[in-house]
C-alpha positions in Angstrom: 11.3 -182.0 20.4 10.3 -183.1 16.8 6.6 -184.1 15.8 5.7 -185.5 12.6 2.2 -186.0 11.8 1.1 -188.2 8.9 -2.3 -187.3 7.4 -4.2 -187.2 4.2 -5.8 -184.1 5.1 -2.6 -181.9 6.4 -4.8 -178.5 6.5 -6.6 -180.3 9.5 -3.6 -179.7 11.6 -3.2 -176.0 10.8 -4.7 -174.9 14.4 -1.4 -176.3 15.7 0.2 -173.2 14.3 -1.7 -171.0 16.8 -1.1 -169.8 20.4 1.6 -171.3 22.7 2.4 -174.2 20.3 2.7 -171.8 17.4 4.9 -169.3 19.4 7.0 -172.6 20.5 7.6 -173.5 16.9 8.4 -169.9 16.0 11.1 -169.8 18.9 12.5 -173.2 17.9 11.5 -174.9 21.2 9.4 -177.3 19.0 9.6 -178.6 15.4 6.4 -179.7 13.9 5.8 -181.1 10.2 2.8 -182.7 8.5 3.2 -185.3 5.7 0.7 -186.5 3.5 0.8 -190.4 2.5 -0.9 -189.4 -0.7 2.6 -188.1 -2.1 3.5 -191.6 -1.9 0.8 -193.0 -4.0 1.7 -194.5 -7.3 -1.3 -194.0 -9.5 -2.4 -190.7 -11.0 -5.3 -190.3 -8.7 -3.1 -190.8 -5.7 -5.2 -193.7 -4.2 -4.6 -194.5 -0.6 -7.4 -196.7 0.2 -9.1 -200.0 -1.0 -11.8 -202.4 0.0 -11.5 -204.5 2.9 -10.4 -208.2 2.3 -13.5 -210.4 3.8 -16.0 -207.9 2.9 -17.7 -205.4 5.0 -18.5 -201.6 4.9 -16.0 -198.9 4.5 -12.5 -198.6 3.0 -9.0 -199.6 4.4 -5.8 -197.4 4.0 -3.3 -199.2 1.8 0.0 -199.8 3.8 2.6 -199.0 1.4 1.9 -194.9 1.3 2.0 -194.9 5.0 5.2 -197.1 5.2 7.0 -194.7 2.7 5.6 -191.5 4.5 7.0 -193.2 7.9 10.3 -193.9 6.3 10.7 -190.1 4.9 10.2 -188.8 8.6 12.0 -191.5 10.6 15.1 -191.0 8.3 15.2 -187.1 9.5 14.7 -188.2 13.2 16.8 -186.3 15.7 16.8 -189.3 17.9 19.4 -191.7 17.9 16.8 -194.6 18.9 13.5 -195.4 17.7 10.8 -192.5 17.6 7.4 -193.2 19.1 4.6 -193.8 16.6 1.3 -192.9 18.1 -1.8 -194.3 16.1 -5.0 -192.9 17.1 -7.5 -195.9 17.5 -10.7 -196.6 19.2 -9.0 -199.8 19.8 -6.0 -198.4 21.6 -5.1 -197.7 25.1 -6.7 -194.6 26.6 -4.6 -191.4 26.4 -4.1 -189.9 30.0 -2.3 -187.2 31.5 0.6 -189.8 32.7 0.9 -190.7 29.1 1.2 -187.2 28.0 4.0 -186.8 30.5 5.8 -190.1 29.0 5.6 -188.8 25.4 6.8 -185.3 26.5 10.1 -186.9 27.2 10.4 -188.3 23.8 13.1 -186.7 21.2 10.8 -187.5 18.3 7.0 -188.4 17.9 5.1 -189.6 14.9 1.4 -189.6 14.7 -0.3 -191.5 12.0 -3.9 -190.3 11.4 -6.0 -193.0 9.8 -9.3 -192.5 8.1 -12.1 -194.8 7.0 -12.0 -198.1 8.7 -8.2 -197.7 9.7 -4.8 -198.5 8.2 -3.9 -202.0 7.0 -2.7 -203.8 9.9 0.4 -205.0 8.2 1.6 -201.4 8.3 1.2 -201.5 12.2 3.2 -204.7 12.3 5.9 -203.4 10.0 6.3 -200.2 11.9 7.0 -202.0 15.0 10.3 -202.8 13.6 11.0 -199.1 13.1 9.1 -197.3 15.9 7.8 -197.8 19.2 4.1 -198.0 18.3 1.4 -197.0 20.5 -2.4 -197.5 19.4 -4.1 -194.5 21.4 -7.6 -193.8 22.2 -9.3 -190.5 23.5 -12.0 -192.2 25.0 -14.8 -194.8 24.3 -16.2 -193.2 21.1 -15.4 -193.3 17.4 -14.2 -190.3 15.3 -14.2 -189.7 11.6 -10.5 -190.0 11.5 -7.2 -189.4 13.8 -6.6 -185.8 13.3 -9.1 -184.4 15.9 -7.5 -186.9 18.3 -3.8 -185.8 17.3 -4.9 -182.3 17.8 -5.8 -183.0 21.4 -2.8 -185.2 22.0 -0.3 -182.7 20.6 -1.6 -180.0 22.8 -1.5 -182.0 25.9 2.0 -183.3 25.2 3.7 -180.2 24.1 2.3 -177.9 26.7 4.4 -180.1 29.1 7.7 -179.2 27.1 9.9 -176.8 29.1 9.5 -173.4 27.6 6.0 -173.7 26.0 3.9 -172.7 29.0 4.9 -169.3 30.5 4.4 -170.1 33.9 5.7 -173.7 34.8 3.9 -173.4 38.2 0.5 -173.7 36.6 1.2 -177.3 35.5 1.4 -178.4 38.9 -1.9 -177.5 40.1 -4.2 -178.4 37.1 -6.7 -181.3 36.6 -5.1 -185.0 37.0 -1.9 -183.8 38.2 -1.8 -185.7 41.6 -4.5 -187.8 40.5 -7.3 -185.1 41.2 -9.2 -182.8 39.4 -8.5 -179.2 39.6 -10.2 -176.8 42.0 -12.7 -174.0 41.0 -11.0 -170.7 40.1 -12.4 -167.1 40.3 -11.3 -163.7 39.2 -12.5 -160.1 39.6 -15.1 -158.7 40.6 -15.4 -160.4 44.0 -19.3 -160.2 43.5 -20.7 -160.9 40.0 -24.5 -160.9 39.5 -25.1 -161.4 43.2 -22.7 -164.4 43.3 -19.7 -164.0 45.7 -16.5 -165.7 45.7 -15.9 -167.8 48.8 -14.4 -165.9 51.6 -11.5 -168.0 52.2 -10.0 -166.7 49.0 -10.2 -163.2 50.3 -8.8 -164.0 53.6 -5.1 -163.8 52.8 -4.3 -166.8 54.8 -2.2 -169.0 52.5 -2.7 -172.2 54.6 -6.6 -171.9 54.8 -6.6 -171.2 51.1 -4.4 -174.3 50.1 -6.7 -176.4 52.4 -9.7 -175.0 50.9 -8.4 -175.6 47.3 -7.4 -179.4 48.4 -11.0 -179.8 49.8 -12.5 -178.5 46.8 -10.3 -181.0 44.6 -11.5 -184.0 46.8 -15.0 -183.0 46.6 -15.1 -182.4 42.7 -13.2 -185.6 41.9 -15.3 -187.8 44.4 -18.4 -186.3 42.4 -17.4 -186.4 39.1 -14.8 -189.0 38.9 -15.0 -191.5 41.6 -12.8 -193.8 39.6 -9.9 -191.6 40.4 -10.5 -191.6 44.1 -10.1 -195.3 44.0 -6.9 -195.0 42.6 -5.4 -192.7 45.3 -3.2 -194.3 48.0 -4.7 -193.9 51.4 -1.1 -193.7 52.9 -0.7 -190.4 51.0 -3.8 -188.8 52.3 -4.1 -187.1 55.7 -7.0 -187.0 58.1 -8.5 -184.2 56.5 -8.5 -185.4 53.2 -10.0 -188.7 54.4 -12.7 -186.9 56.3 -13.7 -185.0 53.1 -14.0 -188.3 51.2 -16.0 -190.1 53.8 -18.8 -187.5 53.1 -18.9 -189.0 49.4 -19.0 -192.7 50.9 -15.2 -193.6 50.6 -13.8 -195.6 53.3 -10.3 -197.2 53.6 -10.8 -201.2 53.5 -7.7 -203.4 53.0 -5.7 -200.8 52.3 -7.5 -199.2 49.4 -10.1 -196.6 49.1 -13.7 -198.2 48.4 -17.3 -196.7 48.0 -19.6 -197.6 50.8 -22.9 -196.2 51.9 -22.4 -192.4 52.8 -22.6 -191.5 56.3 -26.1 -189.7 57.0 -24.4 -187.5 59.5 -21.8 -186.2 57.2 -24.7 -184.4 55.1 -22.6 -184.8 52.0 -22.4 -181.1 51.8 -19.5 -178.8 51.4 
């Protein structure tokens, strides 16, 4: 995979050279480059922003430097088709693990890190003729620029590329895979500051351990992210799963999981 990042602060992306992503770049599994749109500014001050039409606070990034920067990286695209252009924006669709998997299938990804009040909308419209544009948000909050979002998204995407993660099996059991949060994990010593790990994990019984981990995923997701439980297909859950969810007030109603009043006999503990 090739990844290009467009940013007026290229040094912000330096952490991508560390750890597993940096190793993947060294080994040729991943190619990553950062392009500064200021390189395409035409005045001696390398200006890339101006005041917004219609008035208002802040500055807007000029479209031409960004268009030329995008043209420079798409000209070197390894893909025969259009690259995917991700534009971090609080007005975009929310980035999820499912989207990370989608983007990991691309041959060429481009990220455009806007700043200030964003990039002139005409650049986004023009770019749609040259790339598959996807405005993307990390969540319902605003950042100073797109670089922080890109660091998160690039890490989430690239770790899914074969050869980046040392043990691919770890991807199958982590949070958001299968629609649930990850179960709690423990390591040695078995007792730490008078806190012992669950007995089940010491049993050596793989079936019991698997069931315990599944139960913990259901408990944790129901407590912390009930919205994720509501997206599960009840037909894919067994009796034990449904029993755990009932402790948190979930019932199957009209073919979907919905929150009802918790059963007082369940106690809600685990």
